[in-house]
PLY file of the C-alpha trace (Angstrom):
ply
format ascii 1.0
element vertex 164
property float x
property float y
property float z
element edge 163
property int vertex1
property int vertex2
end_header
41.88 51.49 -12.15
43.93 48.97 -10.11
46.70 51.56 -9.69
44.20 54.11 -8.36
42.87 51.61 -5.81
46.42 50.70 -4.71
47.30 54.39 -4.24
44.06 55.01 -2.32
44.71 52.02 -0.04
48.31 53.20 0.53
47.07 56.67 1.52
44.54 55.17 3.93
47.18 52.90 5.49
49.64 55.80 5.95
46.89 57.97 7.50
45.93 55.15 9.88
49.57 54.66 10.93
50.03 58.40 11.54
46.78 58.54 13.54
47.84 55.52 15.59
51.23 57.01 16.35
49.59 60.30 17.40
47.21 58.49 19.76
50.01 56.67 21.60
52.03 59.86 22.12
52.04 61.26 25.66
49.79 64.26 26.35
52.62 66.79 26.12
53.70 65.53 22.70
50.10 65.66 21.47
49.88 69.28 22.66
53.05 70.11 20.70
51.47 68.68 17.55
48.07 70.33 18.12
49.59 73.66 19.20
51.85 73.96 16.17
49.02 73.12 13.78
46.59 75.41 15.61
48.96 78.40 15.55
49.29 78.12 11.77
45.64 77.45 10.93
43.49 79.26 13.54
43.67 83.05 13.22
41.72 83.72 16.45
44.08 81.50 18.45
47.14 83.08 16.82
45.89 86.61 17.59
45.18 85.84 21.26
48.48 84.00 21.74
50.42 86.82 20.08
48.60 89.35 22.28
49.48 87.38 25.43
53.12 87.08 24.39
53.32 90.91 24.38
52.17 91.19 28.03
54.82 92.21 30.54
55.77 89.81 33.33
54.72 91.25 36.70
55.38 89.34 39.91
54.26 89.92 43.49
56.97 90.68 46.04
56.02 90.19 49.69
57.73 92.80 51.86
59.14 92.00 55.33
56.11 93.70 56.90
53.76 91.39 54.98
52.52 93.84 52.36
52.48 92.78 48.75
53.97 94.85 45.97
53.52 94.28 42.23
56.89 94.47 40.47
57.01 95.04 36.70
60.02 93.48 34.97
60.07 95.14 31.56
60.22 91.67 29.93
57.35 90.12 27.99
56.06 86.58 28.45
56.85 85.78 24.83
60.49 86.85 25.06
61.10 85.21 28.43
59.35 81.89 27.88
60.50 81.28 24.32
64.15 82.00 25.21
64.28 79.80 28.34
63.15 76.56 26.70
64.61 74.36 24.00
61.22 73.59 22.44
58.06 75.64 23.01
54.42 75.55 22.06
51.43 77.73 22.92
47.93 76.24 22.87
44.62 78.15 22.91
41.28 76.71 24.02
37.85 78.06 24.87
36.54 77.34 28.37
33.02 76.42 29.42
32.41 79.71 31.25
32.76 81.81 28.09
36.39 82.66 28.67
39.51 81.11 27.25
42.77 79.51 28.33
46.23 79.67 26.80
48.73 77.03 27.85
52.47 77.31 27.26
54.69 74.22 27.27
58.48 74.48 27.25
61.00 71.65 27.40
64.51 71.52 28.86
64.13 74.65 30.99
66.89 75.30 33.54
66.53 77.84 36.37
68.29 78.55 39.65
65.44 79.69 41.89
67.67 80.02 44.98
68.74 83.43 43.63
65.13 84.58 43.97
64.21 83.33 47.43
62.95 79.84 46.59
64.44 76.41 47.03
65.95 74.45 44.22
67.75 74.48 40.97
65.88 72.97 38.07
67.81 71.58 35.14
66.20 70.31 31.94
62.67 70.36 33.36
59.38 70.91 31.58
57.76 74.28 32.31
54.02 74.70 31.88
52.26 78.04 32.25
48.45 78.15 32.21
46.91 81.56 31.56
43.16 81.56 32.41
40.95 84.38 31.16
37.42 83.89 32.55
34.60 85.87 30.96
34.44 89.23 32.74
36.87 88.14 35.44
40.43 88.55 36.57
43.01 86.53 34.67
45.31 84.11 36.48
48.65 82.46 35.75
49.42 79.00 37.13
52.95 77.63 36.74
54.14 74.02 36.83
57.73 72.75 36.88
57.63 69.15 35.79
54.34 67.95 37.25
54.62 70.10 40.38
52.37 73.16 40.68
54.25 76.20 41.96
53.06 77.86 45.17
53.00 81.67 45.37
56.62 82.05 46.54
57.92 79.65 43.92
55.77 81.33 41.25
57.33 84.73 42.09
60.80 83.15 41.92
60.07 81.51 38.55
58.73 84.79 37.11
61.86 86.62 38.32
64.10 83.91 36.85
62.26 84.15 33.54
62.63 87.93 33.48
66.39 87.83 34.12
0 1
1 2
2 3
3 4
4 5
5 6
6 7
7 8
8 9
9 10
10 11
11 12
12 13
13 14
14 15
15 16
16 17
17 18
18 19
19 20
20 21
21 22
22 23
23 24
24 25
25 26
26 27
27 28
28 29
29 30
30 31
31 32
32 33
33 34
34 35
35 36
36 37
37 38
38 39
39 40
40 41
41 42
42 43
43 44
44 45
45 46
46 47
47 48
48 49
49 50
50 51
51 52
52 53
53 54
54 55
55 56
56 57
57 58
58 59
59 60
60 61
61 62
62 63
63 64
64 65
65 66
66 67
67 68
68 69
69 70
70 71
71 72
72 73
73 74
74 75
75 76
76 77
77 78
78 79
79 80
80 81
81 82
82 83
83 84
84 85
85 86
86 87
87 88
88 89
89 90
90 91
91 92
92 93
93 94
94 95
95 96
96 97
97 98
98 99
99 100
100 101
101 102
102 103
103 104
104 105
105 106
106 107
107 108
108 109
109 110
110 111
111 112
112 113
113 114
114 115
115 116
116 117
117 118
118 119
119 120
120 121
121 122
122 123
123 124
124 125
125 126
126 127
127 128
128 129
129 130
130 131
131 132
132 133
133 134
134 135
135 136
136 137
137 138
138 139
139 140
140 141
141 142
142 143
143 144
144 145
145 146
146 147
147 148
148 149
149 150
150 151
151 152
152 153
153 154
154 155
155 156
156 157
157 158
158 159
159 160
160 161
161 162
162 163
C-alpha cells in the first residue's frame, strides 16, 4: 500500500510541475501546446482547420486609378503558411456571436515585402493570421508580423509574399 501511495504522490507532483510550467509559458507557447492537442483530439476543429487550409489565397490589388481588383494566386493558405514558417500551429475557437475564429501562428518567418510594394524585410519574425467567420457574415483575415497589425497595403504584400 505504501508503494501505491508513493506512486500516486509522484504522479500528482509531476502533474503539478507540468501545470506550473505551462502557466508560466508566454501566450504564444501556450497556443502551440493547446493547438497541437486540439488538432489531434477535436474532430470539429480539425475539420474546420483542414477546410480553411484548402482555401486559395486571394489578395486585393489597388490599381493606379483607385479601383480594387481581387487577384487569385492559385496557392492555398495551408501550403503557403506551413512552408514559410519553421514551426506552425492552427487554433480553432468559437466566438460569442455564433461564429468561429481560426488563428495561425508561425515562427521564424522571413519575407521581403519590398518586392510587393510595401516597406521592409522581415527576418525570423512571428506571423499571426486571424481568420474570423461571423455567423451569417463575411469572413475576414487579419495579419500580424511580430506584434504589429498589417494595414491593407502591407496585408496585400504579405499575401503575395506567401503565395510566391
